[in-house]
C-alpha positions as CSV (number, residue, x, y, z in Angstrom):
1,M,-36.3,-2.5,11.4
2,G,-38.2,-4.6,8.9
3,S,-36.8,-6.8,6.1
4,R,-37.9,-4.3,3.5
5,S,-36.0,-1.5,5.2
6,N,-32.9,-3.7,5.5
7,N,-33.1,-4.4,1.8
8,L,-33.4,-0.7,1.0
9,L,-30.4,0.0,3.2
10,I,-28.3,-2.7,1.5
11,A,-29.3,-1.4,-2.0
12,G,-28.4,2.1,-0.9
13,A,-25.1,1.0,0.4
14,C,-24.4,-0.8,-2.9
15,A,-25.4,2.3,-4.9
16,C,-23.1,4.5,-2.7
17,W,-20.2,2.0,-3.2
18,G,-20.7,2.2,-7.0
19,I,-20.8,6.0,-6.9
20,D,-17.6,6.0,-4.7
21,N,-15.8,3.7,-7.1
22,N,-16.7,5.9,-10.1
23,L,-15.7,9.1,-8.3
24,T,-12.4,7.5,-7.1
25,R,-11.8,6.5,-10.7
26,R,-11.5,10.2,-11.5
27,L,-8.8,10.5,-8.9
28,S,-6.9,7.4,-10.0
29,S,-4.1,9.3,-11.6
30,A,-3.3,11.0,-8.3
31,N,-1.1,9.4,-5.6
32,P,-3.0,6.2,-4.5
33,V,-1.3,6.3,-1.0
34,Q,-2.6,9.8,-0.4
35,I,-6.1,8.9,-1.6
36,A,-6.2,5.8,0.7
37,M,-4.8,7.8,3.7
38,L,-7.4,10.6,3.2
39,K,-10.3,8.3,2.6
40,G,-9.2,6.1,5.5
41,L,-8.9,8.9,8.0
42,V,-12.2,10.5,6.9
43,A,-14.1,7.1,6.9
44,G,-12.6,6.1,10.3
45,A,-13.5,9.4,11.9
46,V,-17.0,9.6,10.4
47,N,-17.8,5.9,11.3
48,S,-16.5,6.3,14.8
49,A,-18.6,9.5,15.3
50,L,-21.7,7.7,13.9
51,A,-21.1,4.7,16.2
52,V,-20.8,7.0,19.3
53,V,-23.9,9.0,18.3
54,W,-26.1,6.1,17.4
55,Q,-25.0,3.8,20.2
56,G,-24.6,6.5,22.9
57,D,-21.2,5.1,23.8
58,S,-18.1,7.0,24.7
59,W,-15.1,7.2,22.4
60,P,-13.0,4.1,22.5
61,S,-9.8,3.9,24.5
62,V,-6.4,4.8,23.0
63,G,-5.5,1.1,22.8
64,I,-8.6,0.1,20.9
65,T,-8.3,3.2,18.6
66,V,-4.7,2.3,17.8
67,S,-5.6,-1.4,17.2
68,A,-8.5,-0.3,14.9
69,A,-6.1,2.0,13.0
70,I,-3.6,-0.8,12.4
71,V,-6.4,-3.2,11.2
72,G,-7.8,-0.3,9.1
73,F,-4.4,0.4,7.6
74,F,-3.9,-3.2,6.4
75,G,-7.5,-4.1,5.8
76,Y,-8.6,-0.9,4.1
77,D,-5.8,1.5,3.2
78,V,-3.4,-1.0,1.5
79,S,-6.4,-2.5,-0.3
80,L,-7.7,0.9,-1.3
81,A,-4.2,1.9,-2.7
82,L,-4.2,-1.2,-4.8
83,F,-7.8,-0.6,-5.8
84,V,-6.9,3.0,-7.0
85,L,-4.0,1.5,-9.0
86,G,-6.4,-1.0,-10.5
87,L,-8.8,1.8,-11.5
88,R,-5.9,3.5,-13.2
89,Y,-4.8,0.5,-15.2
90,F,-8.0,-1.6,-15.6
91,G,-10.9,0.8,-15.4
92,T,-13.9,0.9,-12.9
93,A,-15.8,-2.2,-14.0
94,R,-12.9,-4.6,-14.2
95,T,-11.4,-3.4,-11.0
96,G,-14.7,-3.7,-9.2
97,A,-15.1,-7.2,-10.6
98,Y,-11.6,-8.3,-9.5
99,F,-12.0,-6.8,-6.0
100,S,-15.3,-8.5,-5.5
101,L,-13.4,-11.7,-5.2
102,A,-12.0,-10.5,-1.9
103,P,-14.8,-12.2,0.2
104,F,-13.8,-15.6,-1.4
105,V,-10.2,-15.1,-0.3
106,G,-11.5,-14.5,3.2
107,A,-13.7,-17.6,3.0
108,V,-10.8,-19.7,1.8
109,L,-8.6,-18.4,4.6
110,A,-11.3,-19.1,7.1
111,I,-11.5,-22.7,5.8
112,F,-7.8,-23.3,6.2
113,M,-7.0,-21.2,9.2
114,L,-10.1,-21.6,11.3
115,G,-11.4,-25.0,10.1
116,E,-14.7,-23.5,8.7
117,P,-16.7,-26.0,6.7
118,V,-17.0,-25.9,2.9
119,S,-20.7,-25.4,2.1
120,A,-22.5,-26.1,-1.2
121,Q,-23.4,-22.3,-1.3
122,L,-19.7,-21.4,-1.1
123,V,-18.7,-23.9,-3.9
124,V,-21.5,-22.6,-6.2
125,A,-20.7,-19.0,-5.5
126,A,-17.0,-19.5,-6.0
127,A,-17.6,-21.3,-9.3
128,L,-19.8,-18.5,-10.5
129,M,-17.3,-15.9,-9.4
130,G,-14.5,-17.9,-11.0
131,F,-16.4,-18.1,-14.3
132,G,-16.9,-14.3,-14.2
133,L,-13.2,-13.7,-13.5
134,W,-12.3,-16.1,-16.4
135,Q,-14.6,-14.1,-18.7
136,H,-12.7,-10.9,-17.8
137,I,-9.2,-12.5,-18.2
138,A,-10.1,-14.3,-21.5
139,E,-11.7,-11.2,-23.1
140,K,-9.9,-9.8,-26.1
141,H,-10.3,-6.0,-26.3
142,E,-10.3,-5.2,-29.9
143,H,-10.0,-1.5,-30.8
144,E,-12.9,-0.7,-33.1
145,H,-12.9,2.8,-31.7
146,V,-10.4,5.6,-31.9
147,H,-8.5,7.0,-28.9
148,E,-8.4,10.8,-29.3
149,P,-5.2,12.6,-28.3
150,L,-5.2,13.8,-24.7
151,E,-3.2,16.3,-22.8
152,H,-1.6,14.6,-19.8
153,E,-0.3,16.2,-16.6
154,H,0.5,12.9,-15.0
155,R,3.5,10.6,-15.6
156,H,2.7,7.7,-18.0
157,T,4.4,5.2,-20.3
158,H,4.0,5.4,-24.0
159,D,1.9,2.3,-24.5
160,I,-0.6,1.8,-27.3
161,H,-3.0,4.4,-25.7
162,H,-0.3,7.0,-25.2
163,R,1.6,7.6,-28.4
164,H,2.3,11.2,-28.6
165,E,5.1,13.7,-28.3
166,H,5.9,15.9,-25.3
167,G,7.4,19.3,-25.0
168,Y,9.7,17.9,-22.4
169,R,11.8,14.8,-21.9
170,H,9.7,12.0,-20.4
171,A,11.0,8.7,-19.0
172,Q,9.6,5.8,-21.0
């Protein structure tokens, strides 16, 4: 496969990731653990099936499957549950920006745990990501717009965006 094809596949993967983030945002008021469990099970099954079909291999052994499930739980499901909570409280763009820092956490862990070298590229990339994160954190969100009243079916606290009465008693 040529370089141009690889670039198109990478661009397509990024576009699908953005679409997935926005669709998941619509579900962010649901139970994040259930969302992560469902997405993890579906993604694991689909990716395993694709690997078997494209590589022509047999299904992995039970031991490998269980090991992959454990890694997937901690590396994907826990992260996804936190991501859904982030979508709920920060919005799609901010959550995506914060979670894009994850590779730098992995790089720092690799430096300290595996003795990987610190490269100039890593330092420049980390500085740029740090600047972007600082921009998000330092931003002051002024409300020049009006939040229209919404009907809610999910539990929420009465913060500045949720000041309204309920027909039932609601824990604050």
